[in-house]
N, C-alpha and C positions, 0 to 999 in steps of 0.2 A: 617459559616465555611465550610459547605458542598459546597457552591457555589465557595468559594475560591479554594478548592481542585479540583473542576471540571475545573476551569480556568487553574490552574497549570498543571493538567493532560492533558488538551487540548493543552497547549503550548508545553509540551514535545512530545505529540503525533504528533502535526503538524510539529515540527522540524524533528522528526524521519521519518515521511512519506515523507517529501520533500527531505531530504539528503540521506536517505537509504530506509527503509521500516519499516513495523511492528509497526507503531504508535498505531495500533489497539490493540496490545498486552498490551498497557498501558490503553487506553481509554475504551475498551470494558469491562474488569474486573472491572474497576472503576465504570462504569454505573450500573453493576450488584450489586456491593457493595453498591451503593446508593439506592438500593431497586427496580430497574426496573427488570421485568421478562426478561429472556434471549432473547426471540424473540423481545421484545420492545427495549431492550438494543442494540441488533444487528442492528435494524432499526434506532434508535436514533443516534447511532454512526456515521451513514452516514452524519449527519448534520455537525459536526465539521470537518470530513474528507473532505467533499466537499468544504467547505469554506476555509479550510487551503490550499487545492490544487488550489482554485481560486486565492488566493493572490500570491502564489508561481508562478503560470503561468503568472500572470500580471507582476511580477518582471522579469521573464525570457524573456518575450516578449519585455519589455522595454530595456532589455540588448541586444536585437537583436540576440538571440541565435537560434531561431527557423525558419525553412523553412516551410511555411504553406502547401505546396503541400505534403511534406513528413509527416507533422503532421496529415493531413487528412488520409493518408494511414495507419498511426499507429492507429489513433483513431477509424476508422470505424470497423475493425474486433473486436477490444477490446470492443467497446460499444455494438456490436451485442451479443457478448458472455456474457457481464455483464447483459443485459436485460434477457436473457434466464436463467442465473444463479439465478437472483433475483426472477424469476417466479417459479422456481422449488425447491428453497431452503427448503420450508416447506414440500415438498413432499418426501424428502430423510430422511430415518431413522437416528436418532441421532448417533447410533453406527457406521454407515457407515461414517458419517461426521467426527467422532473422528478418525477413521482409516485413512481417507483421509488426515486429518491434520497431523498425525504422519508421514505418508509417504512423504507428501510435505515438511515438515520441515527437515527430514533426507536427502532427495534428495537435497534440497537447500544448506544444510551445506556441503555435499560432493562436489557439484559443486563449491561452494565458495572456498574450499580448494584445488581444482584442476584447472579445465579449467578457471573458473572465475578469479582466482588469477592472471593468466597470462595476462588476459585482462587489469587488473589494472596496471600491471607492464610494459605493452607495450604501446608505443606511437603510436596511430593509425593515419595514414595519408592517408586515402582512401575515395573514394566516398561511401556513404551508399549503402548497398546491400538490395534490396527488391524484393523477388520472391514470388511465391505462398506459399512456405514453411513458410516464415516469417508471411504471413497473417494467416496461420493455427495456428502457434505458438501463435500469438497475440490473436486470437479468444479464444483459450483454456485458456490463462492467464486471459482474460476478463471474461470467464465463472467462473473461480475460484474466481475472485474478486467479482462477483455477488453473489456467494454462501457464501464465508467466509470472504474475504478481506485479512486475515492474510497471510503475505509474498507475496502478489500479487505484491507489488513494487519490491521485490527481483527478482521475475521471469520476470517482465517487463524489469528490468535492464539487466538481463541475455540475453534475446532475443535481446534487442537493442545493447548490446555490443558484445556478442559472435556471433550472427547470422547476425545482420544488420551491425556490425563492426563500431559502432559509438563511439567516445571518451566519457569519463565519463560526462563531462559538458553537451554535447548535449543529451546524453542518459538520463540524469537526467531531462532535460527540456521536452523531449518527453514523458518520463515516467510520469511526473507530469500532462501534458495535457491529456494523455490517462486516467490517474487515475481520473482527473477532470470529464471527461465524463462518465466513468464507474460508479463512485460513484454517480454522478448526476442522471443517468438513474435508478440505483438500488434504490436510495432515492425516486424517483418519484413512482416507483412500490410499495415500502413498505409504502409510505405515502398514496397511494390510498387504501391500505389494512387497514389503520388507526392504524398503529403500532408505529408511531413516536411520541415521547414526545418532542414537539417543545421547551418547556420552558427550560428543562435541556439541550437539544441539543444545543440551542442557547447560553446558558451560557458557556458551554464547548467550543463552537465555538469561543468565544472571545479570549481564549488562543490559539486555533488552528490557528487563523488568524495571530497572532503575531509569532507563531512558524513557520508557513509557510513562512513568510517574512524573518525571520532570517535564516531559512534553505536555502532559495534560494540564499541569499547573501553569505552564507558560501560555497555553492556549487561552486561559482565562484572564491573562494580563491585557490591558488596553493596547499595548504595543504589538500584540499578536497579529492584528489585521495587517499592519505594515510589513512586519518581518516574515510572516507566513508567505505572503505574495512574493517577496524578494527571494526567499529560500526556494520556492517552487521554480522561479525563473532560473536561478543559478543551477539548481539540480538538473533540470531538463536540458539546459544549455550544455552542461558538462556531459550529459548522456549523449547528446548529439556529437560533441567533440570526440568522445570515446568511440562512438560508432564510426565516425569518419576516419579515425586513425587505424582502428583495428580491422574494419571491413573494407572501406573504400581504398585506403592507401596500403592495406595489407601489411601494416607494421604491428607486430604483436606486443601486447602489454605484458610485463612480467608480474 
């Protein structure tokens, strides 16, 4: 039964990561619930995340969505940030990490309800913009993904849509390929440290692979623009509720 729950959790997480973000909000607590220590759960979570992104990227590539030159420009600073984040994650005090998570989630929700909402409502018909500023933004998003992962996909979408001015479908494709490399590099770093439970991670990855494929197909549907935005708002709002209950009110979730 435990393995069935892991597969279902992986499927939901893989779909959420591909279409919007924050699949980790499902898979990471589930791994802790299954008895893994937090550090091992954080490392093991990278296995389903990586394989889910791998399948979604293959699906996007087959659909002819990506330009490889632009993909390289997106991936390089993100991957560099992710490696650094994965290396320093164990050196940052837990209380600082908790504070960073709260700040990141609040900022993500505020941007979703203001600037980011306009990007979803506007039809973009421009060449993508890539300056040194975009490279810096992507580096810091990668750094965050290497540290925590949570909401990294949301911030990637924001940079790709608001700053680089990509339409949602292409932004989602580049978000997924950047996430593939960032999660892959951080997985390697954490695997070298011996923190990955490959058995449980592999079982959860079965669901994540299917979720990534379904999510990529859904992203190409005309309704994706509407439902991706709604899903992001719901996910981040629930994250804030969870933070308020567990941290501010000191009521533990089982």
